[in-house]
C-alpha positions as a Markdown table, in Angstrom:
| # | Residue | x | y | z |
|---|---|---|---|---|
| 1 | Met | 1.7 | 19.5 | -16.7 |
| 2 | Trp | -1.0 | 16.6 | -16.6 |
| 3 | Gln | 2.3 | 14.0 | -16.2 |
| 4 | Leu | 3.3 | 15.9 | -12.9 |
| 5 | Tyr | -0.1 | 14.7 | -11.4 |
| 6 | Val | -0.8 | 11.5 | -13.8 |
| 7 | Tyr | 2.6 | 10.3 | -12.7 |
| 8 | Ser | 2.7 | 11.2 | -9.1 |
| 9 | Phe | -0.3 | 10.1 | -7.9 |
| 10 | Leu | 0.7 | 6.5 | -9.9 |
| 11 | Ala | 3.7 | 6.5 | -8.4 |
| 12 | Gly | 2.1 | 6.9 | -4.9 |
| 13 | Val | -0.1 | 4.2 | -5.8 |
| 14 | Ile | 2.5 | 1.7 | -7.5 |
| 15 | Gly | 4.6 | 2.6 | -4.5 |
| 16 | Ala | 2.7 | 2.0 | -1.7 |
| 17 | Asn | 0.9 | -1.3 | -3.1 |
| 18 | Gly | 4.6 | -2.3 | -3.0 |
| 19 | Val | 5.4 | -2.2 | 0.1 |
| 20 | Pro | 3.3 | -5.6 | 1.7 |
| 21 | His | 4.9 | -7.3 | -1.2 |
| 22 | Phe | 8.3 | -6.9 | -0.2 |
| 23 | Val | 8.1 | -6.6 | 3.6 |
| 24 | Lys | 6.0 | -10.5 | 3.5 |
| 25 | Gly | 9.1 | -11.3 | 1.3 |
| 26 | Ile | 11.9 | -10.3 | 3.5 |
| 27 | Ser | 9.9 | -12.0 | 6.1 |
| 28 | Gly | 9.8 | -15.1 | 4.3 |
| 29 | Glu | 6.0 | -15.8 | 3.7 |
| 30 | Lys | 3.7 | -16.0 | 1.0 |
| 31 | Phe | 1.7 | -13.6 | -0.5 |
| 32 | Gln | -1.3 | -13.0 | -3.1 |
| 33 | Thr | 0.5 | -11.8 | -6.4 |
| 34 | Pro | -0.8 | -11.4 | -10.0 |
| 35 | Phe | 1.0 | -14.5 | -10.5 |
| 36 | Gly | -0.6 | -16.8 | -8.1 |
| 37 | Lys | -2.7 | -16.7 | -4.9 |
| 38 | Ser | 0.2 | -18.3 | -3.0 |
| 39 | Ser | 3.5 | -16.6 | -4.7 |
| 40 | Ser | 6.7 | -17.1 | -2.7 |
| 41 | Ala | 8.8 | -14.8 | -0.6 |
| 42 | Val | 11.2 | -14.5 | -3.1 |
| 43 | Val | 8.4 | -13.5 | -6.1 |
| 44 | Asn | 7.0 | -11.3 | -3.2 |
| 45 | Val | 10.6 | -9.6 | -3.1 |
| 46 | Val | 10.8 | -9.3 | -6.8 |
| 47 | Trp | 7.4 | -8.0 | -7.5 |
| 48 | Gly | 8.0 | -5.4 | -4.6 |
| 49 | Trp | 10.9 | -4.3 | -6.1 |
| 50 | Leu | 9.8 | -3.9 | -9.6 |
| 51 | Asn | 6.9 | -1.9 | -8.0 |
| 52 | Phe | 9.1 | 0.6 | -6.1 |
| 53 | Val | 11.2 | 1.0 | -9.6 |
| 54 | Val | 8.5 | 1.8 | -11.4 |
| 55 | Ala | 7.0 | 4.3 | -8.8 |
| 56 | Gly | 10.9 | 5.6 | -9.2 |
| 57 | Leu | 10.7 | 5.9 | -13.3 |
| 58 | Leu | 7.2 | 7.9 | -13.0 |
| 59 | Leu | 8.3 | 10.6 | -10.9 |
| 60 | Tyr | 11.7 | 10.4 | -13.2 |
| 61 | Phe | 9.3 | 11.3 | -16.1 |
| 62 | Gly | 6.8 | 13.1 | -14.4 |
| 63 | Asn | 9.4 | 16.4 | -14.0 |
| 64 | Val | 8.5 | 16.4 | -10.3 |
| 65 | His | 11.9 | 18.4 | -9.8 |
| 66 | Gln | 9.9 | 21.9 | -10.8 |
| 67 | His | 7.3 | 21.5 | -9.1 |
| 68 | Leu | 7.9 | 19.6 | -5.5 |
| 69 | Leu | 5.0 | 20.6 | -3.2 |
| 70 | Arg | 2.6 | 19.2 | -5.7 |
| 71 | Ala | 4.1 | 16.2 | -6.8 |
| 72 | Phe | 4.1 | 15.2 | -3.1 |
| 73 | Ser | 0.9 | 16.1 | -2.1 |
| 74 | Leu | -0.1 | 13.7 | -5.1 |
| 75 | Val | 2.1 | 10.5 | -4.0 |
| 76 | Val | 0.8 | 10.9 | -0.7 |
| 77 | Ile | -2.6 | 10.8 | -1.9 |
| 78 | Gly | -2.2 | 7.9 | -4.2 |
| 79 | Ala | -0.3 | 6.3 | -0.9 |
| 80 | Leu | -3.3 | 6.9 | 1.2 |
| 81 | Val | -6.3 | 5.9 | -1.7 |
| 82 | Ile | -4.5 | 2.8 | -2.6 |
| 83 | Ala | -3.8 | 1.8 | 1.2 |
| 84 | Leu | -7.5 | 2.6 | 1.9 |
| 85 | Val | -8.4 | 0.1 | -1.1 |
| 86 | Leu | -5.9 | -2.6 | 0.3 |
| 87 | Ala | -7.2 | -2.2 | 3.9 |
| 88 | Tyr | -10.5 | -2.6 | 2.9 |
| 89 | Thr | -10.3 | -5.5 | 0.4 |
| 90 | Trp | -7.9 | -7.2 | 2.7 |
| 91 | Ser | -10.4 | -6.9 | 5.8 |
| 92 | Ser | -13.9 | -7.6 | 4.2 |
| 93 | Thr | -12.4 | -11.0 | 2.6 |
| 94 | Gly | -11.4 | -12.5 | 5.6 |
| 95 | Lys | -14.5 | -11.8 | 7.8 |
| 96 | Lys | -16.5 | -14.0 | 4.6 |
């Protein structure tokens, strides 16, 4: 059962983290990735896509089909947590 909680939460975190990279990449813009401060659009598309794949694998191996409501709740909580962390991080770094 612990896998359900941990994997679902991490799937939300990783999946939501993939959104800005994928969007910036398909928009043709450079954006920071773990590979560099100014990664190319192609690198961002691949990084965002990889985040989505990992999130999907976490959900698959977390046996979420047995407890869909719990899994969904943890995914959206994980997505909210990373969204708030990223919003705070990016907004505070721009003000320095």
